C-alpha positions as a Markdown table, in Angstrom:
| # | Residue | x | y | z |
|---|---|---|---|---|
| 1 | Met | 21.1 | 34.1 | 64.2 |
| 2 | Thr | 22.9 | 31.0 | 63.1 |
| 3 | Ile | 26.7 | 31.0 | 63.0 |
| 4 | Ala | 27.7 | 27.9 | 61.2 |
| 5 | Gly | 29.0 | 26.2 | 58.0 |
| 6 | Ser | 27.2 | 25.9 | 54.7 |
| 7 | Asp | 26.1 | 22.5 | 53.4 |
| 8 | Ser | 25.9 | 22.4 | 49.6 |
| 9 | Gly | 23.5 | 19.5 | 49.9 |
| 10 | Ser | 21.3 | 21.6 | 52.1 |
| 11 | Gly | 20.6 | 18.9 | 54.6 |
| 12 | Ala | 22.5 | 20.4 | 57.5 |
| 13 | Gly | 24.4 | 23.5 | 58.6 |
| 14 | Ile | 23.2 | 27.0 | 57.8 |
| 15 | Glu | 20.6 | 25.7 | 55.3 |
| 16 | Ala | 18.9 | 23.4 | 57.8 |
| 17 | Asp | 19.0 | 26.2 | 60.4 |
| 18 | Leu | 17.3 | 28.8 | 58.2 |
| 19 | Lys | 14.6 | 26.3 | 57.1 |
| 20 | Thr | 13.9 | 25.6 | 60.8 |
| 21 | Phe | 13.7 | 29.3 | 61.7 |
| 22 | Ser | 11.3 | 29.9 | 58.8 |
| 23 | Ala | 9.1 | 26.9 | 59.8 |
| 24 | Leu | 8.7 | 28.3 | 63.3 |
| 25 | Gly | 7.8 | 31.8 | 62.0 |
| 26 | Val | 11.0 | 33.6 | 63.2 |
| 27 | Tyr | 13.3 | 35.7 | 61.1 |
| 28 | Gly | 16.6 | 34.0 | 60.7 |
| 29 | Thr | 20.0 | 35.7 | 60.0 |
| 30 | Cys | 23.2 | 33.8 | 59.2 |
| 31 | Val | 26.9 | 34.1 | 59.5 |
| 32 | Ile | 28.8 | 31.6 | 57.4 |
| 33 | Thr | 32.0 | 30.2 | 58.9 |
| 34 | Ala | 32.9 | 27.7 | 56.3 |
| 35 | Val | 31.8 | 26.5 | 52.9 |
| 36 | Thr | 31.7 | 22.7 | 52.4 |
| 37 | Ala | 31.4 | 20.6 | 49.3 |
| 38 | Gln | 28.9 | 18.1 | 50.8 |
| 39 | Asn | 26.1 | 15.8 | 49.9 |
| 40 | Thr | 24.2 | 13.0 | 51.7 |
| 41 | Thr | 27.2 | 10.7 | 51.4 |
| 42 | Gly | 29.8 | 12.9 | 53.0 |
| 43 | Val | 31.9 | 16.0 | 53.2 |
| 44 | Tyr | 34.4 | 16.3 | 50.4 |
| 45 | Glu | 36.0 | 19.7 | 50.7 |
| 46 | Ile | 36.0 | 22.5 | 53.3 |
| 47 | Phe | 36.9 | 26.1 | 52.7 |
| 48 | Pro | 37.2 | 28.1 | 56.0 |
| 49 | Ile | 35.9 | 31.6 | 55.8 |
| 50 | Pro | 38.5 | 34.1 | 56.9 |
| 51 | Ala | 38.0 | 35.3 | 60.5 |
| 52 | Asn | 37.7 | 38.9 | 59.5 |
| 53 | Ile | 34.9 | 38.1 | 57.1 |
| 54 | Val | 33.1 | 36.1 | 59.8 |
| 55 | Lys | 33.5 | 39.1 | 62.2 |
| 56 | Ser | 32.2 | 41.5 | 59.5 |
| 57 | Gln | 29.1 | 39.3 | 59.0 |
| 58 | Ile | 28.3 | 39.3 | 62.7 |
| 59 | Glu | 28.8 | 43.1 | 63.1 |
| 60 | Thr | 27.0 | 44.0 | 60.0 |
| 61 | Val | 23.9 | 42.1 | 61.0 |
| 62 | Leu | 23.9 | 43.1 | 64.7 |
| 63 | Lys | 24.3 | 46.8 | 64.0 |
| 64 | Asp | 21.0 | 46.7 | 62.0 |
| 65 | Ile | 18.9 | 43.8 | 63.3 |
| 66 | Lys | 18.0 | 43.0 | 66.9 |
| 67 | Ile | 18.9 | 39.4 | 67.6 |
| 68 | Glu | 17.0 | 37.6 | 70.4 |
| 69 | Val | 19.0 | 34.4 | 70.4 |
| 70 | Ala | 21.9 | 33.0 | 68.4 |
| 71 | Lys | 23.2 | 29.5 | 67.8 |
| 72 | Thr | 26.6 | 28.2 | 66.7 |
| 73 | Gly | 27.3 | 25.1 | 64.7 |
| 74 | Met | 30.5 | 24.4 | 62.7 |
| 75 | Leu | 33.3 | 26.7 | 64.0 |
| 76 | Tyr | 36.2 | 25.2 | 62.0 |
| 77 | Thr | 39.2 | 27.2 | 63.1 |
| 78 | Gly | 40.6 | 28.8 | 66.3 |
| 79 | Asp | 40.5 | 32.2 | 64.7 |
| 80 | Val | 36.8 | 32.0 | 64.0 |
| 81 | Ile | 36.2 | 30.6 | 67.5 |
| 82 | Gly | 37.9 | 33.7 | 68.9 |
| 83 | Val | 35.8 | 36.1 | 66.8 |
| 84 | Val | 32.6 | 34.3 | 67.9 |
| 85 | Ser | 33.7 | 34.5 | 71.5 |
| 86 | Glu | 34.4 | 38.2 | 71.3 |
| 87 | Ala | 30.9 | 38.8 | 69.7 |
| 88 | Ile | 29.2 | 36.9 | 72.5 |
| 89 | Asp | 30.8 | 39.3 | 75.0 |
| 90 | Arg | 30.4 | 42.4 | 73.0 |
| 91 | Tyr | 26.8 | 42.0 | 72.2 |
| 92 | Ser | 25.8 | 40.0 | 75.3 |
| 93 | Leu | 24.4 | 37.2 | 73.1 |
| 94 | Lys | 22.3 | 34.4 | 74.5 |
| 95 | Val | 23.9 | 31.5 | 72.6 |
| 96 | Ile | 22.9 | 27.9 | 72.0 |
| 97 | Val | 26.1 | 26.0 | 71.2 |
| 98 | Asp | 25.9 | 22.9 | 69.0 |
| 99 | Pro | 29.5 | 21.7 | 69.5 |
| 100 | Val | 30.0 | 20.3 | 66.0 |
| 101 | Leu | 33.1 | 18.1 | 65.8 |
| 102 | Lys | 32.4 | 15.6 | 63.1 |
| 103 | Ala | 29.9 | 15.1 | 60.3 |
| 104 | Gly | 27.5 | 12.2 | 60.6 |
| 105 | Thr | 29.5 | 10.5 | 57.9 |
| 106 | Gly | 32.7 | 10.8 | 60.0 |
| 107 | Glu | 34.6 | 13.8 | 58.5 |
| 108 | Asp | 36.2 | 16.3 | 60.9 |
| 109 | Leu | 34.4 | 19.7 | 61.1 |
| 110 | Ile | 36.9 | 21.4 | 63.4 |
| 111 | Val | 40.6 | 21.6 | 63.5 |
| 112 | Trp | 41.3 | 19.3 | 66.4 |
| 113 | Gln | 44.0 | 21.4 | 68.0 |
| 114 | Asp | 41.3 | 24.1 | 68.4 |
| 115 | Val | 38.8 | 22.0 | 70.4 |
| 116 | Asp | 40.2 | 23.4 | 73.7 |
| 117 | Ser | 39.6 | 26.9 | 72.3 |
| 118 | Leu | 36.0 | 26.0 | 71.6 |
| 119 | Ile | 35.6 | 24.8 | 75.2 |
| 120 | Asp | 37.3 | 27.8 | 76.8 |
| 121 | Leu | 36.0 | 30.6 | 74.5 |
| 122 | Val | 32.5 | 29.5 | 73.4 |
| 123 | Ile | 31.1 | 26.6 | 75.4 |
| 124 | Ser | 32.0 | 28.3 | 78.6 |
| 125 | Lys | 29.7 | 31.2 | 77.6 |
| 126 | Ala | 26.8 | 29.0 | 76.3 |
| 127 | Tyr | 23.2 | 29.4 | 77.5 |
| 128 | Leu | 22.8 | 25.8 | 76.4 |
| 129 | Val | 25.2 | 23.3 | 74.9 |
| 130 | Thr | 23.7 | 20.4 | 72.9 |
| 131 | Pro | 26.3 | 17.7 | 72.3 |
| 132 | Asn | 25.6 | 14.3 | 70.8 |
| 133 | Leu | 27.1 | 11.2 | 72.5 |
| 134 | Tyr | 30.4 | 11.4 | 70.7 |
| 135 | Glu | 30.8 | 15.2 | 71.4 |
| 136 | Ala | 29.8 | 14.6 | 75.0 |
| 137 | Glu | 32.5 | 12.0 | 75.4 |
| 138 | Val | 35.1 | 14.3 | 73.9 |
| 139 | Leu | 34.0 | 17.3 | 76.1 |
| 140 | Ser | 33.6 | 15.3 | 79.3 |
| 141 | Gly | 36.3 | 12.7 | 78.9 |
| 142 | Ile | 33.7 | 10.1 | 80.0 |
| 143 | Arg | 32.9 | 6.9 | 78.0 |
| 144 | Ile | 29.1 | 6.9 | 77.6 |
| 145 | Lys | 27.4 | 3.5 | 77.6 |
| 146 | Asn | 24.1 | 4.2 | 79.3 |
| 147 | Leu | 21.7 | 6.8 | 80.8 |
| 148 | Glu | 23.7 | 7.2 | 84.0 |
| 149 | Asp | 26.9 | 7.9 | 82.0 |
| 150 | Met | 25.0 | 10.6 | 80.1 |
| 151 | Lys | 24.1 | 12.3 | 83.4 |
| 152 | Lys | 27.7 | 12.2 | 84.5 |
| 153 | Ala | 28.8 | 13.7 | 81.2 |
| 154 | Ala | 26.2 | 16.4 | 81.5 |
| 155 | Val | 27.5 | 17.4 | 84.9 |
| 156 | Lys | 31.1 | 17.4 | 83.7 |
| 157 | Ile | 30.2 | 19.6 | 80.7 |
| 158 | Lys | 28.2 | 21.9 | 82.8 |
| 159 | Gly | 31.4 | 22.4 | 84.8 |
| 160 | Leu | 33.0 | 23.9 | 81.8 |
| 161 | Gly | 30.9 | 27.0 | 82.3 |
| 162 | Ala | 27.7 | 26.5 | 80.3 |
| 163 | Lys | 24.4 | 27.4 | 82.0 |
| 164 | Ala | 22.7 | 24.2 | 80.9 |
| 165 | Val | 23.6 | 21.1 | 79.0 |
| 166 | Leu | 21.5 | 18.8 | 76.8 |
| 167 | Val | 23.2 | 15.5 | 76.1 |
| 168 | Lys | 21.5 | 13.8 | 73.1 |
| 169 | Gly | 21.2 | 10.0 | 73.3 |
| 170 | Gly | 20.3 | 9.1 | 69.7 |
| 171 | His | 23.5 | 7.1 | 69.2 |
| 172 | Leu | 22.8 | 4.7 | 72.1 |
| 173 | Glu | 21.1 | 1.5 | 71.1 |
| 174 | Gly | 17.5 | 0.8 | 72.1 |
| 175 | Arg | 14.0 | 1.5 | 71.0 |
| 176 | Ile | 13.7 | 4.4 | 73.4 |
| 177 | Ile | 15.9 | 7.4 | 73.0 |
| 178 | His | 16.8 | 9.5 | 76.1 |
| 179 | Asp | 18.0 | 13.1 | 76.0 |
| 180 | Val | 19.3 | 14.5 | 79.3 |
| 181 | Leu | 19.0 | 18.1 | 80.3 |
| 182 | Tyr | 21.1 | 19.3 | 83.3 |
| 183 | Lys | 20.4 | 22.7 | 84.6 |
| 184 | Asp | 20.4 | 24.2 | 88.1 |
| 185 | Arg | 21.7 | 20.9 | 89.5 |
| 186 | Lys | 18.6 | 19.1 | 88.3 |
| 187 | Phe | 18.1 | 16.6 | 85.6 |
| 188 | Lys | 15.2 | 16.4 | 83.1 |
| 189 | Ile | 14.9 | 13.3 | 80.9 |
| 190 | Phe | 13.2 | 13.6 | 77.5 |
| 191 | Arg | 12.1 | 10.2 | 76.2 |
| 192 | Lys | 11.0 | 9.4 | 72.6 |
| 193 | His | 10.6 | 6.3 | 70.4 |
| 194 | Arg | 13.4 | 5.7 | 67.9 |
| 195 | Ile | 12.5 | 6.3 | 64.3 |
| 196 | Asp | 13.9 | 3.8 | 61.7 |
| 197 | Ala | 16.0 | 6.3 | 59.8 |
| 198 | Lys | 19.6 | 7.5 | 59.4 |
| 199 | Pro | 19.0 | 11.3 | 59.5 |
| 200 | His | 21.3 | 14.0 | 58.2 |
| 201 | Gly | 21.1 | 17.5 | 59.8 |
| 202 | Gly | 19.1 | 16.4 | 62.9 |
| 203 | Gly | 21.5 | 18.0 | 65.4 |
| 204 | Cys | 21.5 | 21.3 | 63.4 |
| 205 | Ser | 17.8 | 21.5 | 63.0 |
| 206 | Phe | 17.2 | 20.5 | 66.7 |
| 207 | Ser | 19.4 | 23.2 | 68.1 |
| 208 | Ala | 17.9 | 25.7 | 65.7 |
| 209 | Ala | 14.4 | 24.7 | 66.8 |
| 210 | Ile | 15.4 | 25.3 | 70.5 |
| 211 | Thr | 16.9 | 28.7 | 69.4 |
| 212 | Gly | 13.7 | 29.6 | 67.5 |
| 213 | Tyr | 11.4 | 28.7 | 70.4 |
| 214 | Leu | 13.5 | 30.7 | 72.8 |
| 215 | Ser | 13.3 | 33.7 | 70.5 |
| 216 | Leu | 9.5 | 33.3 | 70.6 |
| 217 | Gly | 9.6 | 33.7 | 74.3 |
| 218 | Glu | 9.5 | 30.2 | 75.6 |
| 219 | Asn | 11.5 | 29.2 | 78.6 |
| 220 | Leu | 14.3 | 26.7 | 78.2 |
| 221 | Leu | 12.4 | 23.7 | 79.3 |
| 222 | Glu | 9.4 | 24.5 | 77.1 |
| 223 | Ala | 11.6 | 25.3 | 74.1 |
| 224 | Ile | 13.4 | 22.0 | 74.4 |
| 225 | Ser | 10.1 | 20.1 | 74.8 |
| 226 | Lys | 8.7 | 21.7 | 71.7 |
| 227 | Ala | 11.9 | 21.2 | 69.7 |
| 228 | Glu | 11.8 | 17.5 | 70.6 |
| 229 | Leu | 8.4 | 17.2 | 68.9 |
| 230 | Phe | 9.6 | 19.3 | 66.0 |
| 231 | Ile | 12.7 | 17.2 | 65.3 |
| 232 | Asp | 10.7 | 14.0 | 65.7 |
| 233 | Glu | 8.5 | 15.0 | 62.8 |
| 234 | Ala | 11.4 | 16.4 | 60.8 |
| 235 | Ile | 13.2 | 13.0 | 61.1 |
| 236 | Arg | 10.0 | 10.9 | 60.6 |
| 237 | Phe | 9.3 | 12.7 | 57.3 |
| 238 | Gly | 12.9 | 13.1 | 56.1 |
| 239 | Leu | 13.6 | 13.6 | 52.4 |
| 240 | Arg | 15.2 | 10.7 | 50.6 |
| 241 | Val | 16.9 | 12.8 | 48.0 |
| 242 | Gly | 20.3 | 11.1 | 47.7 |
| 243 | Lys | 22.3 | 7.9 | 48.0 |
| 244 | Gly | 23.4 | 8.4 | 51.6 |
| 245 | Lys | 21.8 | 9.6 | 54.8 |
| 246 | Thr | 18.3 | 11.1 | 54.8 |
| 247 | Pro | 18.1 | 14.9 | 55.3 |
| 248 | Val | 15.6 | 15.9 | 57.9 |
| 249 | Asn | 12.6 | 17.9 | 56.8 |
| 250 | Pro | 12.2 | 20.9 | 59.1 |
| 251 | Leu | 9.5 | 22.3 | 56.9 |
| 252 | Val | 7.1 | 19.5 | 57.9 |
| 253 | His | 5.9 | 21.7 | 60.8 |
| 254 | Leu | 5.2 | 24.6 | 58.4 |
| 255 | Tyr | 3.4 | 22.4 | 55.9 |
| 256 | Asn | 1.2 | 20.9 | 58.6 |
| 257 | Glu | 0.2 | 24.3 | 59.9 |
| 258 | Ala | -0.6 | 25.5 | 56.4 |
| 259 | Asp | -2.7 | 22.4 | 55.7 |
| 260 | Lys | -4.9 | 22.6 | 58.8 |
| 261 | Met | -7.6 | 24.9 | 57.6 |
| 262 | Arg | -8.0 | 23.1 | 54.3 |
| 263 | Val | -8.4 | 19.8 | 56.1 |
| 264 | Leu | -10.9 | 21.2 | 58.6 |
| 265 | Leu | -13.0 | 22.7 | 55.8 |
| 266 | Glu | -12.9 | 19.5 | 53.8 |
| 267 | Val | -14.1 | 17.3 | 56.7 |
| 268 | Glu | -16.9 | 19.9 | 57.4 |
| 269 | Glu | -17.9 | 19.8 | 53.7 |
| 270 | Ala | -18.1 | 16.0 | 53.7 |
| 271 | Ala | -20.1 | 16.1 | 56.9 |
| 272 | Gln | -22.6 | 18.6 | 55.6 |
| 273 | Lys | -23.1 | 16.5 | 52.4 |
| 274 | Ile | -23.7 | 13.4 | 54.4 |
| 275 | Cys | -26.2 | 15.1 | 56.6 |
| 276 | Arg | -28.1 | 16.3 | 53.5 |
| 277 | Cys | -28.1 | 13.0 | 51.7 |
| 278 | Lys | -31.0 | 10.7 | 52.6 |
| 279 | Asp | -29.5 | 7.8 | 50.7 |
| 280 | Val | -26.7 | 7.6 | 53.3 |
| 281 | Trp | -29.2 | 7.4 | 56.2 |
| 282 | Pro | -29.6 | 3.5 | 56.3 |
| 283 | Phe | -25.8 | 3.1 | 56.6 |
| 284 | Ile | -25.0 | 5.5 | 59.4 |
| 285 | Ala | -23.3 | 3.4 | 62.1 |
| 286 | Glu | -25.2 | 2.7 | 65.3 |
| 287 | Val | -22.3 | 4.1 | 67.3 |
| 288 | Gly | -22.3 | 7.0 | 64.9 |
| 289 | Thr | -20.4 | 7.7 | 61.7 |
| 290 | Gln | -17.1 | 9.4 | 61.9 |
| 291 | Ile | -15.2 | 11.3 | 59.2 |
| 292 | Gly | -11.4 | 11.6 | 59.6 |
| 293 | Met | -8.8 | 13.3 | 57.5 |
| 294 | Ala | -5.1 | 13.5 | 58.2 |
| 295 | Leu | -2.6 | 16.3 | 57.5 |
| 296 | Lys | -0.1 | 15.4 | 54.9 |
| 297 | Tyr | 2.6 | 14.7 | 57.5 |
| 298 | Ala | 0.5 | 13.2 | 60.2 |
| 299 | Ser | 2.3 | 11.5 | 63.1 |
| 300 | Ser | -0.3 | 11.5 | 65.9 |
| 301 | Lys | -4.1 | 11.7 | 66.4 |
| 302 | Asn | -3.7 | 15.5 | 66.9 |
| 303 | His | -2.9 | 15.6 | 63.2 |
| 304 | Ile | -6.3 | 14.0 | 62.3 |
| 305 | Ala | -9.3 | 16.2 | 61.9 |
| 306 | Ala | -12.7 | 14.6 | 62.8 |
| 307 | Ile | -16.1 | 15.3 | 64.3 |
| 308 | Asp | -16.2 | 15.7 | 68.0 |
| 309 | Gly | -19.2 | 13.5 | 68.6 |
| 310 | Arg | -19.7 | 11.8 | 65.2 |
| 311 | Ile | -22.6 | 11.9 | 62.8 |
| 312 | Val | -25.8 | 10.4 | 64.3 |
| 313 | Lys | -29.3 | 9.5 | 63.3 |
| 314 | Cys | -32.1 | 11.6 | 64.8 |
| 315 | Met | -35.8 | 12.1 | 64.5 |
| 316 | Asp | -35.5 | 14.5 | 61.6 |
| 317 | Gly | -32.6 | 13.0 | 59.7 |
| 318 | Ile | -28.8 | 13.0 | 60.2 |
| 319 | Lys | -26.8 | 15.5 | 62.2 |
| 320 | Ala | -23.3 | 16.0 | 63.2 |
| 321 | Ala | -23.2 | 15.9 | 67.0 |
| 322 | Gly | -20.2 | 18.2 | 67.4 |
| 323 | Asn | -17.7 | 20.5 | 65.7 |
| 324 | Ile | -14.8 | 19.5 | 63.5 |
| 325 | Lys | -11.4 | 19.6 | 65.3 |
| 326 | Phe | -8.0 | 17.9 | 65.4 |
| 327 | Gly | -7.6 | 15.1 | 67.9 |
| 328 | Ala | -11.4 | 14.4 | 68.1 |
| 329 | Ser | -11.1 | 10.8 | 67.0 |
| 330 | His | -9.2 | 7.9 | 68.4 |
| 331 | His | -10.2 | 4.9 | 66.3 |
| 332 | Ile | -10.3 | 6.6 | 62.9 |
| 333 | Ala | -6.9 | 8.3 | 63.8 |
| 334 | Asn | -5.3 | 4.9 | 64.6 |
| 335 | Leu | -6.7 | 3.5 | 61.3 |
| 336 | Leu | -5.4 | 6.4 | 59.2 |
| 337 | Leu | -2.0 | 6.6 | 60.9 |
| 338 | Gln | -1.4 | 2.9 | 60.1 |
| 339 | Ile | -2.8 | 3.2 | 56.6 |
| 340 | Met | -0.4 | 6.1 | 55.8 |
| 341 | Arg | 2.5 | 3.9 | 56.7 |
| 342 | Tyr | 1.7 | 2.0 | 53.5 |
| 343 | Ser | 0.3 | 4.8 | 51.4 |
| 344 | Ser | 0.8 | 8.4 | 52.3 |
| 345 | Glu | -1.8 | 9.5 | 49.7 |
| 346 | Val | -4.6 | 7.8 | 51.6 |
| 347 | Arg | -5.5 | 10.3 | 54.2 |
| 348 | Ala | -9.2 | 10.0 | 54.9 |
| 349 | Ala | -11.7 | 7.5 | 56.2 |
| 350 | Ile | -15.5 | 7.3 | 56.8 |
| 351 | Asn | -17.1 | 4.5 | 58.8 |
| 352 | Leu | -20.5 | 3.0 | 58.0 |
| 353 | His | -22.7 | 0.2 | 59.3 |
| 354 | Tyr | -21.9 | -3.0 | 57.6 |
| 355 | Thr | -24.5 | -4.6 | 55.3 |
| 356 | Pro | -23.7 | -7.3 | 52.7 |
| 357 | Arg | -25.6 | -5.5 | 50.0 |
| 358 | Leu | -23.4 | -2.3 | 50.4 |
| 359 | Ile | -20.3 | -4.4 | 50.1 |
| 360 | Lys | -21.7 | -5.9 | 46.9 |
| 361 | Ala | -22.4 | -2.5 | 45.6 |
| 362 | Phe | -18.8 | -1.3 | 46.2 |
| 363 | Lys | -17.6 | -4.3 | 44.3 |
| 364 | Lys | -20.0 | -3.6 | 41.4 |
| 365 | Ala | -18.6 | 0.0 | 41.4 |
| 366 | Gly | -15.1 | -1.5 | 40.9 |
| 367 | Tyr | -13.7 | -0.8 | 44.3 |
| 368 | Val | -11.2 | -3.1 | 46.1 |
| 369 | Thr | -12.7 | -4.4 | 49.3 |
| 370 | Ala | -11.0 | -6.3 | 52.1 |
| 371 | Ser | -12.1 | -7.7 | 55.4 |
| 372 | Phe | -10.5 | -8.9 | 58.6 |
| 373 | Asp | -11.8 | -11.5 | 61.2 |
| 374 | Arg | -11.7 | -10.3 | 64.8 |
| 375 | Ala | -11.6 | -13.9 | 65.9 |
| 376 | Glu | -8.1 | -14.1 | 64.4 |
| 377 | Glu | -6.9 | -11.1 | 66.3 |
| 378 | Pro | -4.1 | -12.1 | 68.8 |
| 379 | Ile | -5.2 | -11.8 | 72.4 |
| 380 | Lys | -2.2 | -9.6 | 73.3 |
| 381 | Ile | -3.4 | -7.1 | 70.7 |
| 382 | Lys | -7.1 | -7.4 | 71.5 |
| 383 | Val | -6.6 | -6.4 | 75.2 |
| 384 | Val | -4.8 | -3.1 | 74.3 |
| 385 | Glu | -7.2 | -0.3 | 73.5 |
| 386 | Gly | -6.8 | 1.1 | 70.0 |
| 387 | Glu | -4.5 | -1.6 | 68.6 |
| 388 | Thr | -7.2 | -3.6 | 66.8 |
| 389 | Leu | -7.3 | -1.4 | 63.7 |
| 390 | Lys | -3.6 | -1.2 | 63.5 |
| 391 | Trp | -3.4 | -5.0 | 63.4 |
| 392 | Ala | -6.3 | -5.1 | 60.9 |
| 393 | Val | -4.5 | -2.8 | 58.5 |
| 394 | Asp | -1.3 | -4.8 | 58.7 |
| 395 | Asp | -3.3 | -8.0 | 58.2 |
| 396 | Val | -5.2 | -6.7 | 55.2 |
| 397 | Val | -2.3 | -5.1 | 53.4 |
| 398 | Lys | -0.1 | -8.2 | 53.9 |
| 399 | Arg | -2.7 | -10.4 | 52.3 |
| 400 | Leu | -3.8 | -8.0 | 49.6 |
| 401 | Gly | -0.4 | -6.4 | 48.8 |
| 402 | Lys | -1.8 | -2.9 | 48.7 |
| 403 | Val | -4.2 | -0.5 | 50.5 |
| 404 | Pro | -7.8 | -1.3 | 49.5 |
| 405 | Asp | -10.7 | 1.2 | 49.0 |
| 406 | Leu | -12.4 | -0.1 | 52.1 |
| 407 | Ile | -11.9 | -2.4 | 55.0 |
| 408 | Tyr | -14.8 | -4.1 | 56.8 |
| 409 | Asp | -15.4 | -6.6 | 59.5 |
| 410 | Leu | -18.4 | -8.6 | 60.8 |
| 411 | Gly | -18.0 | -7.5 | 64.4 |
| 412 | Glu | -18.2 | -9.6 | 67.5 |
| 413 | Val | -19.9 | -9.4 | 70.9 |
| 414 | Gly | -20.0 | -5.7 | 71.8 |
| 415 | Lys | -18.5 | -4.6 | 68.5 |
| 416 | Glu | -20.7 | -3.4 | 65.7 |
| 417 | Pro | -20.1 | -4.8 | 62.2 |
| 418 | Met | -18.4 | -1.9 | 60.3 |
| 419 | Ile | -17.2 | -0.7 | 56.9 |
| 420 | Arg | -14.4 | 1.9 | 56.7 |
| 421 | Val | -14.2 | 3.6 | 53.4 |
| 422 | Leu | -10.8 | 5.1 | 52.6 |
| 423 | Gly | -9.9 | 8.0 | 50.3 |
| 424 | Lys | -7.2 | 10.5 | 49.4 |
| 425 | Ser | -9.5 | 13.1 | 51.0 |
| 426 | Ala | -12.7 | 13.2 | 53.0 |
| 427 | Ile | -14.6 | 14.2 | 49.8 |
| 428 | Asp | -12.9 | 11.4 | 47.9 |
| 429 | Ala | -14.0 | 8.9 | 50.5 |
| 430 | Leu | -17.6 | 10.3 | 50.3 |
| 431 | Arg | -17.5 | 10.1 | 46.5 |
| 432 | Lys | -16.8 | 6.4 | 46.7 |
| 433 | Ile | -19.7 | 5.9 | 49.1 |
| 434 | Leu | -22.2 | 7.8 | 46.9 |
| 435 | Glu | -21.0 | 5.9 | 43.8 |
| 436 | Ala | -21.4 | 2.6 | 45.6 |
| 437 | Ile | -24.9 | 3.5 | 46.8 |
| 438 | Ser | -25.9 | 4.3 | 43.2 |
| 439 | Phe | -25.1 | 0.6 | 42.4 |
| 440 | Leu | -27.4 | -0.8 | 45.1 |
| 441 | Glu | -30.0 | -3.2 | 43.8 |
| 442 | Lys | -33.4 | -1.7 | 44.1 |
């Protein structure tokens, strides 16, 4: 259950919470505490729902539906805070409290004279409270400038009665974001890389994800760990629908899960076709040919399906040395993840042994080819495993102004000359290869 305000722009509040619950496969119920006239640029009007209506919503749901975990968001008035507090006691609710005080655009989302009521009546009964830096400063009275200050604030807020506190550090400067969990007199620090975005609804969706994972039976530490990954993807693939901040996209998780089987089957189909095609045999890479295809919202190698063992030449033809699975490739995954930064539609790649005549055939077929010179690769990149192809993609796209159909290099000592054919899908990349082969000079 989510007890929160409604966002007419659907980026935060009840709307973000319910999308998050659905993405995690849990059934979400809602209690609306306020209706806002809101979009990505700000909150323009607030209509508080009368406390008796809020109470009726809670009671009506709970007398019919068993609620495992509840979360609170915008509790605008003291009367509503009192109703929520009574419900927590009456129904013994395990509550995640997102202590919403201001919108990301700066508007107040609580009557300030009622902040003490929020602390005394709701935060004091929380299973977990999830303040951002501003909220943590208000609740703790501590000015937060660094990680140590976050820890001090967490301890102070824990003293208000909550069983656990998670102080979110997204508003501190730096490339690495730290979130601080304080529970049972112990700290747990969650670290993640900052994403270049100005998200809307991140706090709502994050606390809703924790709530969802708890309802699925995860313990608190595991629920937070999974929610951290969930919100990272939701922010990374936010929806730029308005003129202001970017609403997070909690359905990314659901879309990726739904896409997995189709991607696996497509990579398998491409692999089977290559293994049956004698014309491809001369171009199978000496180190093995790999096929990789990314989920639509890929953010790590675990979102790239590939052959666990590659396609190899053998006495009786070509065979795939292993099964298709996610996370099987490192090099192709690095290539695709970097390519998708420039074109999200290019999601697949197949590597082949380099030969000049095959490059010539690709050009005859009308495909855009591009190469990179390993001798020009900076030493600081060369010495880091997996960084070469990222650098190569950046180099090629910068010079060409777009993503080509293939990227090749002439190799160096210990590195086989290689062609990497790109496509919107594994079958699309294979289609380009077969068409190019048909243009080979006999």
